[in-house]
HTML snippet that shows the backbone in 3Dmol.js (N, CA, C, O; Angstrom):
<script src="https://3Dmol.org/build/3Dmol-min.js"></script>
<div id="view" style="width:600px;height:400px;position:relative"></div>
<script>
const pdb = `
ATOM      1  N   MET A   1       1.199  -0.865  -0.041  1.00  0.00           N
ATOM      2  CA  MET A   1       0.056  -0.130  -0.117  1.00  0.00           C
ATOM      3  C   MET A   1       0.902   1.050  -0.480  1.00  0.00           C
ATOM      4  O   MET A   1       2.120   0.924  -0.357  1.00  0.00           O
ATOM      5  N   PRO A   2       0.437   2.112  -0.887  1.00  0.00           N
ATOM      6  CA  PRO A   2       1.725   3.397  -0.964  1.00  0.00           C
ATOM      7  C   PRO A   2       1.050   3.770   0.582  1.00  0.00           C
ATOM      8  O   PRO A   2       0.051   3.367   1.179  1.00  0.00           O
ATOM      9  N   HIS A   3       2.128   4.745   0.898  1.00  0.00           N
ATOM     10  CA  HIS A   3       2.341   5.270   1.925  1.00  0.00           C
ATOM     11  C   HIS A   3       0.791   6.579   2.019  1.00  0.00           C
ATOM     12  O   HIS A   3       0.298   6.764   3.132  1.00  0.00           O
ATOM     13  N   GLU A   4       0.320   7.193   1.033  1.00  0.00           N
ATOM     14  CA  GLU A   4      -0.956   8.227   0.641  1.00  0.00           C
ATOM     15  C   GLU A   4      -2.171   7.597  -0.209  1.00  0.00           C
ATOM     16  O   GLU A   4      -2.519   8.101  -1.278  1.00  0.00           O
ATOM     17  N   PRO A   5      -2.841   6.370   0.386  1.00  0.00           N
ATOM     18  CA  PRO A   5      -3.809   5.762  -0.173  1.00  0.00           C
ATOM     19  C   PRO A   5      -4.456   7.476  -0.740  1.00  0.00           C
ATOM     20  O   PRO A   5      -4.818   7.773  -1.878  1.00  0.00           O
ATOM     21  N   GLY A   6      -4.427   8.279   0.376  1.00  0.00           N
ATOM     22  CA  GLY A   6      -5.410   8.996  -0.601  1.00  0.00           C
ATOM     23  C   GLY A   6      -6.873   9.919   0.417  1.00  0.00           C
ATOM     24  O   GLY A   6      -6.423  10.801   1.149  1.00  0.00           O
ATOM     25  N   THR A   7      -7.687   9.832   0.443  1.00  0.00           N
ATOM     26  CA  THR A   7      -9.042  10.225   1.446  1.00  0.00           C
ATOM     27  C   THR A   7      -9.101   9.470   2.693  1.00  0.00           C
ATOM     28  O   THR A   7      -8.790   8.313   2.972  1.00  0.00           O
ATOM     29  N   PRO A   8      -9.670  10.609   3.485  1.00  0.00           N
ATOM     30  CA  PRO A   8      -9.699   9.527   5.099  1.00  0.00           C
ATOM     31  C   PRO A   8     -10.564   8.271   4.553  1.00  0.00           C
ATOM     32  O   PRO A   8     -10.237   7.154   4.953  1.00  0.00           O
ATOM     33  N   GLY A   9     -11.496   8.383   3.788  1.00  0.00           N
ATOM     34  CA  GLY A   9     -11.900   7.284   3.244  1.00  0.00           C
ATOM     35  C   GLY A   9     -11.403   5.774   2.688  1.00  0.00           C
ATOM     36  O   GLY A   9     -11.574   4.558   2.610  1.00  0.00           O
ATOM     37  N   ASP A  10     -10.776   6.754   2.436  1.00  0.00           N
ATOM     38  CA  ASP A  10      -9.506   5.325   1.767  1.00  0.00           C
ATOM     39  C   ASP A  10      -8.946   4.717   2.516  1.00  0.00           C
ATOM     40  O   ASP A  10      -8.814   3.498   2.407  1.00  0.00           O
ATOM     41  N   TRP A  11      -8.345   5.595   3.730  1.00  0.00           N
ATOM     42  CA  TRP A  11      -7.333   4.625   4.836  1.00  0.00           C
ATOM     43  C   TRP A  11      -8.726   4.239   5.415  1.00  0.00           C
ATOM     44  O   TRP A  11      -8.830   3.063   5.065  1.00  0.00           O
ATOM     45  N   LEU A  12     -10.026   4.610   6.205  1.00  0.00           N
ATOM     46  CA  LEU A  12     -10.815   3.537   6.818  1.00  0.00           C
ATOM     47  C   LEU A  12     -10.744   2.572   6.000  1.00  0.00           C
ATOM     48  O   LEU A  12     -10.083   1.617   6.407  1.00  0.00           O
ATOM     49  N   ARG A  13     -11.337   2.452   4.658  1.00  0.00           N
ATOM     50  CA  ARG A  13     -11.594   0.881   3.527  1.00  0.00           C
ATOM     51  C   ARG A  13      -9.955  -0.045   3.855  1.00  0.00           C
ATOM     52  O   ARG A  13      -9.947  -1.216   3.475  1.00  0.00           O
ATOM     53  N   TYR A  14      -9.054   0.333   4.325  1.00  0.00           N
ATOM     54  CA  TYR A  14      -7.869  -0.317   4.074  1.00  0.00           C
ATOM     55  C   TYR A  14      -8.097  -0.842   5.537  1.00  0.00           C
ATOM     56  O   TYR A  14      -8.054  -2.030   5.858  1.00  0.00           O
ATOM     57  N   ALA A  15      -8.296   0.001   6.205  1.00  0.00           N
ATOM     58  CA  ALA A  15      -8.749  -0.053   8.029  1.00  0.00           C
ATOM     59  C   ALA A  15      -9.541  -1.178   8.248  1.00  0.00           C
ATOM     60  O   ALA A  15      -9.278  -2.091   9.030  1.00  0.00           O
ATOM     61  N   ARG A  16     -10.323  -1.099   7.675  1.00  0.00           N
ATOM     62  CA  ARG A  16     -11.566  -2.272   7.523  1.00  0.00           C
ATOM     63  C   ARG A  16     -11.010  -3.351   6.840  1.00  0.00           C
ATOM     64  O   ARG A  16     -10.856  -4.226   7.692  1.00  0.00           O
ATOM     65  N   SER A  17     -10.626  -3.760   5.756  1.00  0.00           N
ATOM     66  CA  SER A  17      -9.899  -5.023   5.265  1.00  0.00           C
ATOM     67  C   SER A  17      -8.977  -5.102   6.678  1.00  0.00           C
ATOM     68  O   SER A  17      -9.587  -5.751   7.529  1.00  0.00           O
ATOM     69  N   ASP A  18      -8.037  -4.751   7.018  1.00  0.00           N
ATOM     70  CA  ASP A  18      -7.255  -5.565   7.883  1.00  0.00           C
ATOM     71  C   ASP A  18      -7.765  -5.852   8.837  1.00  0.00           C
ATOM     72  O   ASP A  18      -7.221  -6.840   9.331  1.00  0.00           O
ATOM     73  N   LEU A  19      -9.015  -5.291   9.701  1.00  0.00           N
ATOM     74  CA  LEU A  19      -9.672  -5.204  10.745  1.00  0.00           C
ATOM     75  C   LEU A  19     -10.456  -6.402  10.475  1.00  0.00           C
ATOM     76  O   LEU A  19     -10.691  -7.048  11.496  1.00  0.00           O
ATOM     77  N   ALA A  20     -11.150  -7.110   8.894  1.00  0.00           N
ATOM     78  CA  ALA A  20     -11.617  -7.948   8.600  1.00  0.00           C
ATOM     79  C   ALA A  20     -11.156  -9.109   8.360  1.00  0.00           C
ATOM     80  O   ALA A  20     -11.880 -10.088   8.179  1.00  0.00           O
ATOM     81  N   LEU A  21      -9.694  -9.130   8.327  1.00  0.00           N
ATOM     82  CA  LEU A  21      -8.337 -10.710   8.086  1.00  0.00           C
ATOM     83  C   LEU A  21      -8.203 -10.159   9.985  1.00  0.00           C
ATOM     84  O   LEU A  21      -8.390 -11.285  10.447  1.00  0.00           O
ATOM     85  N   ALA A  22      -8.029  -9.300  11.189  1.00  0.00           N
ATOM     86  CA  ALA A  22      -7.718 -10.074  12.193  1.00  0.00           C
ATOM     87  C   ALA A  22      -8.897 -11.008  12.387  1.00  0.00           C
ATOM     88  O   ALA A  22      -8.815 -12.201  12.680  1.00  0.00           O
ATOM     89  N   ARG A  23     -10.552  -9.964  12.086  1.00  0.00           N
ATOM     90  CA  ARG A  23     -11.048 -10.975  12.826  1.00  0.00           C
ATOM     91  C   ARG A  23     -11.902 -12.173  12.420  1.00  0.00           C
ATOM     92  O   ARG A  23     -12.961 -12.594  12.883  1.00  0.00           O
ATOM     93  N   ALA A  24     -11.023 -12.657  11.279  1.00  0.00           N
ATOM     94  CA  ALA A  24     -11.469 -13.609  10.493  1.00  0.00           C
ATOM     95  C   ALA A  24     -11.490 -14.680  10.992  1.00  0.00           C
ATOM     96  O   ALA A  24     -10.703 -14.628  11.937  1.00  0.00           O
ATOM     97  N   PRO A  25     -12.101 -16.031  10.903  1.00  0.00           N
ATOM     98  CA  PRO A  25     -11.780 -17.861  11.598  1.00  0.00           C
ATOM     99  C   PRO A  25     -10.402 -18.182  11.120  1.00  0.00           C
ATOM    100  O   PRO A  25     -10.244 -18.133   9.900  1.00  0.00           O
ATOM    101  N   VAL A  26      -9.551 -18.448  11.737  1.00  0.00           N
ATOM    102  CA  VAL A  26      -8.882 -19.490  10.979  1.00  0.00           C
ATOM    103  C   VAL A  26      -8.472 -20.314  11.304  1.00  0.00           C
ATOM    104  O   VAL A  26      -8.873 -20.772  12.373  1.00  0.00           O
ATOM    105  N   SER A  27      -7.080 -21.211  10.321  1.00  0.00           N
ATOM    106  CA  SER A  27      -6.699 -22.410  10.936  1.00  0.00           C
ATOM    107  C   SER A  27      -5.871 -22.323  11.253  1.00  0.00           C
ATOM    108  O   SER A  27      -5.086 -21.539  10.721  1.00  0.00           O
ATOM    109  N   LYS A  28      -5.487 -23.177  12.465  1.00  0.00           N
ATOM    110  CA  LYS A  28      -4.407 -23.507  13.779  1.00  0.00           C
ATOM    111  C   LYS A  28      -2.742 -22.945  13.086  1.00  0.00           C
ATOM    112  O   LYS A  28      -1.774 -22.522  13.718  1.00  0.00           O
ATOM    113  N   GLU A  29      -2.857 -23.091  11.989  1.00  0.00           N
ATOM    114  CA  GLU A  29      -1.817 -23.103  11.016  1.00  0.00           C
ATOM    115  C   GLU A  29      -1.394 -21.416  10.750  1.00  0.00           C
ATOM    116  O   GLU A  29      -0.336 -21.047  10.239  1.00  0.00           O
ATOM    117  N   VAL A  30      -2.447 -20.562  11.211  1.00  0.00           N
ATOM    118  CA  VAL A  30      -2.027 -19.184  10.892  1.00  0.00           C
ATOM    119  C   VAL A  30      -1.639 -18.207  12.533  1.00  0.00           C
ATOM    120  O   VAL A  30      -2.398 -18.033  13.487  1.00  0.00           O
ATOM    121  N   LEU A  31      -0.012 -17.658  12.331  1.00  0.00           N
ATOM    122  CA  LEU A  31       0.334 -17.799  13.760  1.00  0.00           C
ATOM    123  C   LEU A  31      -0.808 -16.272  14.509  1.00  0.00           C
ATOM    124  O   LEU A  31      -1.225 -15.477  13.667  1.00  0.00           O
ATOM    125  N   LEU A  32      -1.021 -16.133  15.338  1.00  0.00           N
ATOM    126  CA  LEU A  32      -1.313 -15.017  16.420  1.00  0.00           C
ATOM    127  C   LEU A  32      -0.669 -13.726  16.187  1.00  0.00           C
ATOM    128  O   LEU A  32      -1.250 -12.643  16.111  1.00  0.00           O
ATOM    129  N   GLU A  33       0.907 -13.995  16.055  1.00  0.00           N
ATOM    130  CA  GLU A  33       1.323 -12.806  15.432  1.00  0.00           C
ATOM    131  C   GLU A  33       0.621 -12.157  13.874  1.00  0.00           C
ATOM    132  O   GLU A  33       0.572 -10.938  13.714  1.00  0.00           O
ATOM    133  N   VAL A  34       0.379 -12.608  13.369  1.00  0.00           N
ATOM    134  CA  VAL A  34      -0.011 -12.750  11.995  1.00  0.00           C
ATOM    135  C   VAL A  34      -1.170 -11.463  12.429  1.00  0.00           C
ATOM    136  O   VAL A  34      -1.074 -10.236  12.463  1.00  0.00           O
ATOM    137  N   LEU A  35      -2.434 -12.569  12.772  1.00  0.00           N
ATOM    138  CA  LEU A  35      -3.757 -11.687  13.158  1.00  0.00           C
ATOM    139  C   LEU A  35      -3.554 -10.344  14.236  1.00  0.00           C
ATOM    140  O   LEU A  35      -4.437  -9.488  14.170  1.00  0.00           O
ATOM    141  N   CYS A  36      -2.409 -10.121  15.244  1.00  0.00           N
ATOM    142  CA  CYS A  36      -1.789  -8.947  15.797  1.00  0.00           C
ATOM    143  C   CYS A  36      -1.686  -8.648  14.745  1.00  0.00           C
ATOM    144  O   CYS A  36      -2.827  -8.424  14.341  1.00  0.00           O
ATOM    145  N   PHE A  37      -0.821  -8.448  13.793  1.00  0.00           N
ATOM    146  CA  PHE A  37       0.113  -7.485  12.557  1.00  0.00           C
ATOM    147  C   PHE A  37      -1.586  -6.730  11.674  1.00  0.00           C
ATOM    148  O   PHE A  37      -1.687  -5.823  10.847  1.00  0.00           O
ATOM    149  N   HIS A  38      -2.567  -7.526  12.270  1.00  0.00           N
ATOM    150  CA  HIS A  38      -3.467  -6.820  10.784  1.00  0.00           C
ATOM    151  C   HIS A  38      -4.457  -6.365  11.782  1.00  0.00           C
ATOM    152  O   HIS A  38      -5.311  -5.716  11.176  1.00  0.00           O
ATOM    153  N   ALA A  39      -4.717  -6.419  13.034  1.00  0.00           N
ATOM    154  CA  ALA A  39      -5.062  -5.695  13.931  1.00  0.00           C
ATOM    155  C   ALA A  39      -4.615  -4.446  14.050  1.00  0.00           C
ATOM    156  O   ALA A  39      -5.357  -3.508  13.760  1.00  0.00           O
ATOM    157  N   GLN A  40      -3.184  -4.223  14.548  1.00  0.00           N
ATOM    158  CA  GLN A  40      -2.635  -3.208  14.683  1.00  0.00           C
ATOM    159  C   GLN A  40      -2.529  -2.180  13.742  1.00  0.00           C
ATOM    160  O   GLN A  40      -2.373  -0.976  13.945  1.00  0.00           O
ATOM    161  N   GLN A  41      -2.683  -3.086  12.181  1.00  0.00           N
ATOM    162  CA  GLN A  41      -2.750  -2.230  10.586  1.00  0.00           C
ATOM    163  C   GLN A  41      -4.033  -1.624  10.810  1.00  0.00           C
ATOM    164  O   GLN A  41      -4.132  -0.441  10.483  1.00  0.00           O
ATOM    165  N   ALA A  42      -5.121  -2.247  11.345  1.00  0.00           N
ATOM    166  CA  ALA A  42      -6.053  -1.165  11.450  1.00  0.00           C
ATOM    167  C   ALA A  42      -6.260  -0.022  11.896  1.00  0.00           C
ATOM    168  O   ALA A  42      -6.708   0.894  11.207  1.00  0.00           O
ATOM    169  N   THR A  43      -5.952   0.073  13.136  1.00  0.00           N
ATOM    170  CA  THR A  43      -6.344   0.842  14.293  1.00  0.00           C
ATOM    171  C   THR A  43      -4.963   2.098  13.408  1.00  0.00           C
ATOM    172  O   THR A  43      -5.142   3.241  12.986  1.00  0.00           O
ATOM    173  N   GLU A  44      -3.950   1.424  13.415  1.00  0.00           N
ATOM    174  CA  GLU A  44      -2.961   2.454  12.464  1.00  0.00           C
ATOM    175  C   GLU A  44      -3.675   3.244  11.539  1.00  0.00           C
ATOM    176  O   GLU A  44      -4.045   4.289  12.074  1.00  0.00           O
ATOM    177  N   LYS A  45      -4.005   3.149  10.378  1.00  0.00           N
ATOM    178  CA  LYS A  45      -4.913   3.079   9.254  1.00  0.00           C
ATOM    179  C   LYS A  45      -6.316   4.072   9.943  1.00  0.00           C
ATOM    180  O   LYS A  45      -6.582   5.217   9.578  1.00  0.00           O
ATOM    181  N   ALA A  46      -7.017   3.339  10.924  1.00  0.00           N
ATOM    182  CA  ALA A  46      -7.898   4.323  11.024  1.00  0.00           C
ATOM    183  C   ALA A  46      -7.718   5.999  12.009  1.00  0.00           C
ATOM    184  O   ALA A  46      -8.413   7.014  11.948  1.00  0.00           O
ATOM    185  N   LEU A  47      -6.732   5.744  12.686  1.00  0.00           N
ATOM    186  CA  LEU A  47      -6.416   6.798  13.225  1.00  0.00           C
ATOM    187  C   LEU A  47      -5.262   8.001  12.346  1.00  0.00           C
ATOM    188  O   LEU A  47      -4.748   8.961  12.919  1.00  0.00           O
ATOM    189  N   LYS A  48      -5.022   7.612  10.704  1.00  0.00           N
ATOM    190  CA  LYS A  48      -4.472   7.961  10.026  1.00  0.00           C
ATOM    191  C   LYS A  48      -5.591   9.028   9.230  1.00  0.00           C
ATOM    192  O   LYS A  48      -5.425  10.221   8.977  1.00  0.00           O
ATOM    193  N   ALA A  49      -7.041   7.964   8.870  1.00  0.00           N
ATOM    194  CA  ALA A  49      -8.149   8.525   8.571  1.00  0.00           C
ATOM    195  C   ALA A  49      -8.413  10.107   9.159  1.00  0.00           C
ATOM    196  O   ALA A  49      -8.370  11.295   8.839  1.00  0.00           O
ATOM    197  N   VAL A  50      -8.742   9.102  10.356  1.00  0.00           N
ATOM    198  CA  VAL A  50      -8.670  10.680  11.397  1.00  0.00           C
ATOM    199  C   VAL A  50      -8.138  11.721  11.229  1.00  0.00           C
ATOM    200  O   VAL A  50      -8.823  12.721  11.015  1.00  0.00           O
ATOM    201  N   LEU A  51      -6.426  11.795  11.292  1.00  0.00           N
ATOM    202  CA  LEU A  51      -5.545  12.924  11.219  1.00  0.00           C
ATOM    203  C   LEU A  51      -5.710  13.767   9.772  1.00  0.00           C
ATOM    204  O   LEU A  51      -5.590  14.992   9.793  1.00  0.00           O
ATOM    205  N   ILE A  52      -5.978  13.089   8.566  1.00  0.00           N
ATOM    206  CA  ILE A  52      -6.077  13.562   7.288  1.00  0.00           C
ATOM    207  C   ILE A  52      -7.363  14.335   7.929  1.00  0.00           C
ATOM    208  O   ILE A  52      -7.051  15.452   8.342  1.00  0.00           O
ATOM    209  N   ASN A  53      -9.023  13.925   8.144  1.00  0.00           N
ATOM    210  CA  ASN A  53      -9.528  14.179   8.144  1.00  0.00           C
ATOM    211  C   ASN A  53      -9.804  15.562   8.990  1.00  0.00           C
ATOM    212  O   ASN A  53     -10.907  16.081   9.157  1.00  0.00           O
ATOM    213  N   ARG A  54      -9.060  15.839   9.281  1.00  0.00           N
ATOM    214  CA  ARG A  54      -8.830  17.215  10.648  1.00  0.00           C
ATOM    215  C   ARG A  54      -7.475  17.938   9.473  1.00  0.00           C
ATOM    216  O   ARG A  54      -6.694  18.666  10.086  1.00  0.00           O
ATOM    217  N   GLY A  55      -7.198  17.805   8.064  1.00  0.00           N
ATOM    218  CA  GLY A  55      -5.965  18.429   7.570  1.00  0.00           C
ATOM    219  C   GLY A  55      -5.133  18.492   8.160  1.00  0.00           C
ATOM    220  O   GLY A  55      -4.484  19.505   8.422  1.00  0.00           O
ATOM    221  N   MET A  56      -4.933  17.259   8.559  1.00  0.00           N
ATOM    222  CA  MET A  56      -3.262  17.049   9.593  1.00  0.00           C
ATOM    223  C   MET A  56      -2.571  16.042   8.338  1.00  0.00           C
ATOM    224  O   MET A  56      -3.238  15.402   7.524  1.00  0.00           O
ATOM    225  N   THR A  57      -1.145  16.083   8.410  1.00  0.00           N
ATOM    226  CA  THR A  57      -0.181  15.033   7.891  1.00  0.00           C
ATOM    227  C   THR A  57      -0.381  13.708   8.688  1.00  0.00           C
ATOM    228  O   THR A  57      -0.266  13.748   9.913  1.00  0.00           O
ATOM    229  N   ALA A  58      -0.672  12.544   8.061  1.00  0.00           N
ATOM    230  CA  ALA A  58      -0.308  11.291   8.745  1.00  0.00           C
ATOM    231  C   ALA A  58       1.196  10.897   8.180  1.00  0.00           C
ATOM    232  O   ALA A  58       1.698  10.616   7.092  1.00  0.00           O
ATOM    233  N   PRO A  59       1.671  11.058   9.714  1.00  0.00           N
ATOM    234  CA  PRO A  59       3.095  10.430   9.594  1.00  0.00           C
ATOM    235  C   PRO A  59       3.570   9.503   9.263  1.00  0.00           C
ATOM    236  O   PRO A  59       2.918   8.479   9.467  1.00  0.00           O
ATOM    237  N   TRP A  60       4.876   9.370   8.618  1.00  0.00           N
ATOM    238  CA  TRP A  60       4.969   7.588   7.822  1.00  0.00           C
ATOM    239  C   TRP A  60       5.581   7.028   9.570  1.00  0.00           C
ATOM    240  O   TRP A  60       6.669   7.430   9.982  1.00  0.00           O
ATOM    241  N   THR A  61       4.886   6.293  10.230  1.00  0.00           N
ATOM    242  CA  THR A  61       4.965   5.765  11.023  1.00  0.00           C
ATOM    243  C   THR A  61       4.259   4.601  11.100  1.00  0.00           C
ATOM    244  O   THR A  61       3.292   4.354  10.379  1.00  0.00           O
ATOM    245  N   HIS A  62       4.749   3.780  12.043  1.00  0.00           N
ATOM    246  CA  HIS A  62       3.571   2.383  12.519  1.00  0.00           C
ATOM    247  C   HIS A  62       3.357   2.549  14.097  1.00  0.00           C
ATOM    248  O   HIS A  62       2.709   1.702  14.712  1.00  0.00           O
ATOM    249  N   ASN A  63       4.024   3.872  14.860  1.00  0.00           N
ATOM    250  CA  ASN A  63       3.717   3.605  15.962  1.00  0.00           C
ATOM    251  C   ASN A  63       2.017   4.661  16.681  1.00  0.00           C
ATOM    252  O   ASN A  63       1.506   5.763  16.482  1.00  0.00           O
ATOM    253  N   LEU A  64       1.797   3.681  17.365  1.00  0.00           N
ATOM    254  CA  LEU A  64       0.222   3.865  17.886  1.00  0.00           C
ATOM    255  C   LEU A  64       0.457   4.956  18.524  1.00  0.00           C
ATOM    256  O   LEU A  64       0.037   6.089  18.286  1.00  0.00           O
ATOM    257  N   ARG A  65       1.642   4.320  19.942  1.00  0.00           N
ATOM    258  CA  ARG A  65       1.092   5.494  20.937  1.00  0.00           C
ATOM    259  C   ARG A  65       1.593   6.860  19.743  1.00  0.00           C
ATOM    260  O   ARG A  65       0.512   7.257  19.307  1.00  0.00           O
ATOM    261  N   THR A  66       2.599   7.604  19.146  1.00  0.00           N
ATOM    262  CA  THR A  66       2.479   8.775  18.348  1.00  0.00           C
ATOM    263  C   THR A  66       1.672   9.275  17.591  1.00  0.00           C
ATOM    264  O   THR A  66       1.779  10.466  17.298  1.00  0.00           O
ATOM    265  N   LEU A  67       0.640   8.479  17.075  1.00  0.00           N
ATOM    266  CA  LEU A  67      -0.576   8.918  16.321  1.00  0.00           C
ATOM    267  C   LEU A  67      -1.347   9.271  17.355  1.00  0.00           C
ATOM    268  O   LEU A  67      -1.859  10.385  17.473  1.00  0.00           O
ATOM    269  N   LEU A  68      -1.480   8.226  18.249  1.00  0.00           N
ATOM    270  CA  LEU A  68      -2.649   8.802  19.598  1.00  0.00           C
ATOM    271  C   LEU A  68      -2.160  10.443  20.032  1.00  0.00           C
ATOM    272  O   LEU A  68      -3.014  11.326  20.118  1.00  0.00           O
ATOM    273  N   ASP A  69      -1.076  10.649  20.221  1.00  0.00           N
ATOM    274  CA  ASP A  69      -0.494  11.609  20.832  1.00  0.00           C
ATOM    275  C   ASP A  69      -0.897  12.848  19.563  1.00  0.00           C
ATOM    276  O   ASP A  69      -0.942  14.052  19.816  1.00  0.00           O
ATOM    277  N   LEU A  70      -1.139  12.306  18.322  1.00  0.00           N
ATOM    278  CA  LEU A  70      -1.380  13.462  17.645  1.00  0.00           C
ATOM    279  C   LEU A  70      -2.788  13.929  17.270  1.00  0.00           C
ATOM    280  O   LEU A  70      -3.032  14.892  16.544  1.00  0.00           O
ATOM    281  N   LEU A  71      -3.949  12.892  18.025  1.00  0.00           N
ATOM    282  CA  LEU A  71      -5.515  13.130  18.045  1.00  0.00           C
ATOM    283  C   LEU A  71      -4.959  14.726  18.434  1.00  0.00           C
ATOM    284  O   LEU A  71      -3.987  15.126  19.073  1.00  0.00           O
ATOM    285  N   PRO A  72      -5.870  15.288  17.851  1.00  0.00           N
ATOM    286  CA  PRO A  72      -6.517  16.755  18.129  1.00  0.00           C
ATOM    287  C   PRO A  72      -7.434  16.533  19.532  1.00  0.00           C
ATOM    288  O   PRO A  72      -8.312  15.725  19.835  1.00  0.00           O
ATOM    289  N   PRO A  73      -6.647  17.903  20.386  1.00  0.00           N
ATOM    290  CA  PRO A  73      -7.361  17.923  21.779  1.00  0.00           C
ATOM    291  C   PRO A  73      -9.343  17.287  21.336  1.00  0.00           C
ATOM    292  O   PRO A  73      -9.706  16.301  21.977  1.00  0.00           O
ATOM    293  N   ASP A  74     -10.043  17.700  20.650  1.00  0.00           N
ATOM    294  CA  ASP A  74     -11.094  17.697  20.561  1.00  0.00           C
ATOM    295  C   ASP A  74     -11.723  16.662  19.771  1.00  0.00           C
ATOM    296  O   ASP A  74     -12.693  16.882  19.046  1.00  0.00           O
ATOM    297  N   VAL A  75     -11.020  15.219  19.949  1.00  0.00           N
ATOM    298  CA  VAL A  75     -10.748  13.363  19.629  1.00  0.00           C
ATOM    299  C   VAL A  75     -10.680  13.244  20.505  1.00  0.00           C
ATOM    300  O   VAL A  75      -9.613  13.685  20.930  1.00  0.00           O
ATOM    301  N   ALA A  76     -11.569  12.632  21.559  1.00  0.00           N
ATOM    302  CA  ALA A  76     -11.616  11.800  22.399  1.00  0.00           C
ATOM    303  C   ALA A  76     -10.438  10.087  21.909  1.00  0.00           C
ATOM    304  O   ALA A  76     -11.002   9.286  21.165  1.00  0.00           O
ATOM    305  N   ALA A  77      -9.268   9.803  22.277  1.00  0.00           N
ATOM    306  CA  ALA A  77      -8.656   8.344  22.021  1.00  0.00           C
ATOM    307  C   ALA A  77      -9.985   7.723  22.607  1.00  0.00           C
ATOM    308  O   ALA A  77     -10.614   8.093  23.599  1.00  0.00           O
ATOM    309  N   PRO A  78     -10.291   6.521  21.603  1.00  0.00           N
ATOM    310  CA  PRO A  78     -10.855   5.463  22.326  1.00  0.00           C
ATOM    311  C   PRO A  78     -10.485   4.669  23.601  1.00  0.00           C
ATOM    312  O   PRO A  78      -9.403   4.261  24.024  1.00  0.00           O
ATOM    313  N   ARG A  79     -12.103   4.565  24.200  1.00  0.00           N
ATOM    314  CA  ARG A  79     -11.846   3.765  25.613  1.00  0.00           C
ATOM    315  C   ARG A  79     -10.431   2.487  25.892  1.00  0.00           C
ATOM    316  O   ARG A  79     -10.277   1.527  25.137  1.00  0.00           O
ATOM    317  N   GLY A  80      -9.877   2.659  26.646  1.00  0.00           N
ATOM    318  CA  GLY A  80      -8.720   1.341  26.763  1.00  0.00           C
ATOM    319  C   GLY A  80      -7.256   1.671  26.068  1.00  0.00           C
ATOM    320  O   GLY A  80      -6.287   0.916  26.000  1.00  0.00           O
ATOM    321  N   ALA A  81      -7.378   2.982  25.589  1.00  0.00           N
ATOM    322  CA  ALA A  81      -6.351   2.986  24.539  1.00  0.00           C
ATOM    323  C   ALA A  81      -4.637   3.029  25.198  1.00  0.00           C
ATOM    324  O   ALA A  81      -4.204   3.393  26.291  1.00  0.00           O
ATOM    325  N   MET A  82      -4.289   2.747  24.565  1.00  0.00           N
ATOM    326  CA  MET A  82      -2.458   2.883  25.154  1.00  0.00           C
ATOM    327  C   MET A  82      -2.425   3.956  25.961  1.00  0.00           C
ATOM    328  O   MET A  82      -2.896   4.987  25.481  1.00  0.00           O
ATOM    329  N   LYS A  83      -1.948   4.004  27.184  1.00  0.00           N
ATOM    330  CA  LYS A  83      -1.357   4.896  28.213  1.00  0.00           C
ATOM    331  C   LYS A  83      -0.267   4.965  28.090  1.00  0.00           C
ATOM    332  O   LYS A  83       0.403   3.935  28.020  1.00  0.00           O
ATOM    333  N   PRO A  84       0.357   6.322  28.014  1.00  0.00           N
ATOM    334  CA  PRO A  84       1.467   6.281  28.299  1.00  0.00           C
ATOM    335  C   PRO A  84       2.388   5.244  29.600  1.00  0.00           C
ATOM    336  O   PRO A  84       1.616   4.787  30.443  1.00  0.00           O
ATOM    337  N   PRO A  85       3.553   4.951  29.761  1.00  0.00           N
ATOM    338  CA  PRO A  85       4.002   4.600  31.057  1.00  0.00           C
ATOM    339  C   PRO A  85       4.375   5.123  32.293  1.00  0.00           C
ATOM    340  O   PRO A  85       5.366   5.808  32.039  1.00  0.00           O
ATOM    341  N   PRO A  86       4.170   5.183  33.358  1.00  0.00           N
ATOM    342  CA  PRO A  86       4.232   6.159  34.407  1.00  0.00           C
ATOM    343  C   PRO A  86       5.339   6.254  34.472  1.00  0.00           C
ATOM    344  O   PRO A  86       5.846   7.025  35.286  1.00  0.00           O
TER     345      PRO A  86
END
`;
const viewer = $3Dmol.createViewer("view");
viewer.addModel(pdb, "pdb");
viewer.setStyle({}, {cartoon: {color: "spectrum"}});
viewer.zoomTo();
viewer.render();
</script>
């Protein structure tokens, strides 16, 4: 996937695709790490959709903490979102 798929809707389409893969029934041969990867990718792309929707540039990062920290103050992070270490 190119770094800039385009509109927030494009980013959400990719996010939904990754989430569908993470949720899909799988055989025993599928590694948990692969499912976790797709769940992380879905979250990353959804956060980037929000940033782009707000007129911000989505940074070239896979770090969810970085993306959460960039959310505008009027956008509440999801309940249970990663909390910074004490």
